[in-house]
Backbone bond lengths (Angstrom), bond angles and torsions (degrees), N, CA, C in turn:
res aa  C-N    CA-C-N  psi(-1)  N-CA   C-N-CA  omega(-1)  CA-C   N-CA-C  phi
1 M - - - 1.445 - - 1.535 108.56 -
2 I 1.334 115.29 137.24 1.461 122.15 -178.53 1.524 107.87 -117.80
3 L 1.320 116.83 131.37 1.462 120.47 177.94 1.518 109.67 -91.74
4 K 1.333 115.56 131.81 1.457 123.03 -179.97 1.524 108.48 -130.29
5 W 1.316 115.59 167.52 1.459 122.58 173.35 1.520 107.44 -111.79
6 K 1.336 116.24 124.34 1.467 122.14 -177.18 1.521 109.12 -108.84
7 T 1.332 115.83 134.48 1.466 120.41 176.84 1.514 109.94 -112.92
8 N 1.327 114.99 150.04 1.457 122.12 161.85 1.528 104.34 -127.34
9 D 1.294 120.36 -157.94 1.475 120.59 -176.05 1.522 113.88 -66.72
10 V 1.312 118.23 -26.98 1.466 118.94 -169.76 1.523 115.93 -130.16
11 E 1.338 118.18 -1.40 1.456 117.21 -176.81 1.525 112.10 -150.20
12 I 1.311 113.66 163.17 1.462 122.62 175.32 1.522 106.32 -124.02
13 T 1.334 116.26 125.54 1.461 119.73 179.98 1.525 109.88 -129.04
14 R 1.302 115.26 151.32 1.465 122.04 177.99 1.520 107.77 -86.97
15 V 1.319 117.30 131.51 1.465 121.47 179.07 1.518 109.55 -134.21
16 A 1.307 115.38 155.10 1.465 121.62 176.03 1.519 108.25 -107.29
17 V 1.320 115.79 130.60 1.460 121.02 176.07 1.525 107.93 -118.09
18 D 1.307 115.83 155.40 1.462 119.77 -178.00 1.517 112.63 -81.62
19 R 1.320 115.29 -37.73 1.454 119.27 175.83 1.514 108.69 -159.32
20 E 1.340 114.82 170.60 1.456 118.91 179.88 1.518 109.78 -148.16
21 T 1.318 114.45 155.79 1.458 122.23 170.04 1.519 106.19 -121.18
22 K 1.307 116.56 -171.65 1.465 119.87 179.78 1.528 111.15 -60.30
23 H 1.328 117.59 -35.47 1.461 121.14 -172.86 1.529 115.31 -115.50
24 Y 1.332 118.27 -9.52 1.466 120.27 -174.09 1.526 112.25 -135.37
25 V 1.340 114.18 154.75 1.461 121.55 167.40 1.524 106.65 -118.07
26 F 1.333 115.96 151.99 1.458 121.26 -176.37 1.528 109.71 -125.12
27 F 1.329 115.16 135.92 1.458 122.64 176.18 1.517 107.59 -118.36
28 N 1.308 118.18 137.35 1.457 121.62 173.59 1.515 108.50 -104.00
29 G 1.310 115.74 112.72 1.454 120.60 175.59 1.509 110.46 -91.46
30 L 1.324 117.33 -179.52 1.459 121.27 179.18 1.524 111.39 -66.42
31 R 1.322 117.09 -38.28 1.460 120.89 -176.72 1.523 113.97 -117.49
32 F 1.297 117.79 -1.78 1.467 118.52 -173.95 1.514 110.49 -151.09
33 R 1.297 115.15 163.63 1.461 122.09 169.78 1.515 106.01 -112.86
34 D 1.283 115.99 133.14 1.454 120.37 -178.12 1.518 109.08 -115.54
35 K 1.309 115.95 131.90 1.457 123.10 176.76 1.526 106.51 -115.57
36 Q 1.310 116.23 129.40 1.456 119.91 -177.83 1.523 109.84 -133.79
37 A 1.330 116.25 138.00 1.461 120.76 177.90 1.527 109.70 -63.16
38 K 1.329 116.41 141.61 1.461 120.03 177.92 1.521 111.57 -68.32
39 R 1.329 117.25 -28.53 1.461 121.70 179.78 1.524 108.83 -128.05
40 S 1.315 116.24 123.45 1.462 121.42 174.24 1.522 107.97 -145.02
41 D 1.308 116.23 177.07 1.461 119.63 178.78 1.523 111.92 -68.83
42 F 1.326 117.79 -19.66 1.457 120.71 -173.71 1.524 113.78 -108.36
43 E 1.320 116.96 -41.37 1.461 120.34 -178.28 1.524 109.97 -136.38
44 C 1.327 114.90 146.15 1.463 121.22 176.24 1.522 108.32 -137.46
45 F 1.325 115.70 149.83 1.460 122.04 -178.68 1.523 109.91 -117.43
46 F 1.342 115.64 137.26 1.459 121.79 -176.67 1.521 110.59 -134.65
47 D 1.332 114.91 158.97 1.467 120.41 178.71 1.519 112.33 -78.43
48 T 1.333 117.44 -30.96 1.471 120.56 -177.47 1.521 110.79 -127.80
49 W 1.330 114.88 156.23 1.457 120.31 176.67 1.523 109.30 -63.00
50 Q 1.328 118.34 -38.89 1.463 121.14 -178.22 1.526 111.52 -62.66
51 E 1.335 117.64 -41.04 1.467 120.60 176.47 1.528 110.64 -61.49
52 A 1.332 116.02 -42.06 1.464 120.53 178.95 1.523 110.44 -63.96
53 H 1.307 116.48 -43.78 1.465 121.15 -179.81 1.530 110.92 -64.28
54 D 1.331 116.89 -45.20 1.471 120.99 178.10 1.533 110.67 -58.65
55 H 1.317 116.47 -40.12 1.466 121.42 178.22 1.533 110.74 -60.69
56 L 1.340 116.65 -46.57 1.466 119.71 179.86 1.525 111.53 -64.38
57 I 1.324 117.19 -39.05 1.468 120.68 178.31 1.527 109.89 -62.33
58 K 1.330 117.51 -45.17 1.473 121.21 179.49 1.524 111.22 -62.53
59 R 1.327 116.84 -40.44 1.471 120.08 177.38 1.523 111.30 -64.10
60 A 1.329 116.30 -42.00 1.468 119.89 179.77 1.523 110.50 -65.62
61 E 1.327 116.88 -40.20 1.469 120.15 178.07 1.524 110.82 -63.63
62 A 1.320 117.54 -40.07 1.464 121.15 177.94 1.526 111.00 -65.20
63 R 1.326 116.80 -40.83 1.471 120.44 177.14 1.517 110.96 -63.66
64 L 1.333 116.40 -38.93 1.459 120.40 178.47 1.525 110.54 -64.73
65 R 1.346 117.19 -45.23 1.468 120.36 178.49 1.524 110.81 -59.74
66 A 1.323 117.19 -42.12 1.467 121.21 179.45 1.525 110.77 -64.53
67 A 1.324 116.95 -40.58 1.463 120.73 179.11 1.527 110.91 -67.02
68 E 1.330 116.43 -40.75 1.464 120.07 177.97 1.521 110.85 -63.25
69 S 1.319 116.91 -40.84 1.463 121.37 178.24 1.530 110.70 -64.75
70 A 1.327 116.44 -43.42 1.463 120.36 178.52 1.524 110.57 -63.59
71 L 1.322 117.15 -40.58 1.460 121.07 178.29 1.523 110.47 -63.07
72 S 1.328 116.56 -44.89 1.459 120.88 179.53 1.527 110.63 -59.71
73 G 1.323 117.02 -44.75 1.459 120.73 178.19 1.516 112.30 -63.70
74 A 1.313 117.29 -40.20 1.467 121.23 178.62 1.524 110.82 -66.42
75 Q 1.325 117.24 -37.16 1.461 120.49 177.88 1.527 110.74 -66.18
76 R 1.346 117.19 -42.17 1.478 120.19 177.13 1.523 110.59 -61.64
77 Y 1.313 116.34 -42.96 1.459 121.06 178.91 1.524 111.16 -60.97
78 L 1.331 117.14 -45.18 1.455 121.29 178.48 1.526 110.83 -61.57
79 R 1.345 117.81 -44.35 1.473 120.95 178.42 1.526 111.16 -61.17
80 T 1.333 116.42 -39.85 1.461 119.93 177.68 1.523 110.73 -60.70
81 L 1.322 116.78 -45.50 1.460 120.59 179.64 1.520 111.81 -66.99
82 E 1.323 116.76 -40.08 1.467 120.32 179.63 1.526 111.33 -65.10
83 N 1.327 118.40 -29.69 1.459 122.41 -178.64 1.526 113.29 -87.58
84 M 1.309 117.52 -1.59 1.469 120.07 177.96 1.524 109.90 -67.35
85 E 1.310 114.34 142.56 1.469 119.39 176.15 1.530 108.85 -125.62
86 E 1.290 114.21 150.18 1.453 119.82 178.13 1.522 108.80 -67.33
87 P 1.351 117.14 134.48 1.467 119.13 178.90 1.526 110.82 -68.08
88 N 1.326 116.85 148.20 1.461 121.41 178.82 1.529 111.12 -85.62
89 G 1.359 115.54 141.53 1.442 121.54 171.70 1.504 116.62 75.45
90 D 1.304 119.80 14.28 1.461 120.86 -179.98 1.529 112.43 -97.97
91 R 1.328 117.63 14.23 1.470 119.33 -178.04 1.482 110.78 -100.64
C-alpha cells in the first residue's frame, strides 16, 4: 500500500493506493479494480502534502488571473456601451 495526497478544488486528503505508475494510481476494491489518472481536472495525486498544497495554490492563482481578465474585459465592454451616443438624423 502506498500513501498519497489527493486534491480536489477545496481540500487535501490522505489516501492509500495499491500501486502506481508514472501517470496512474490503482485501487483494489472488493469487486473491482479502479485505475485513476494522477492528474485530472478534478483530482490529482501527490507524494507530499506540500506538493498537493502548492498545486492548489497555483490553481487558485490561475483562477484569480482568469477572473481578473474577465472583469477587465467586462469593464471595457461596459465603458464602450456607456460611451455610445445616438446617431444624428436617423429618425
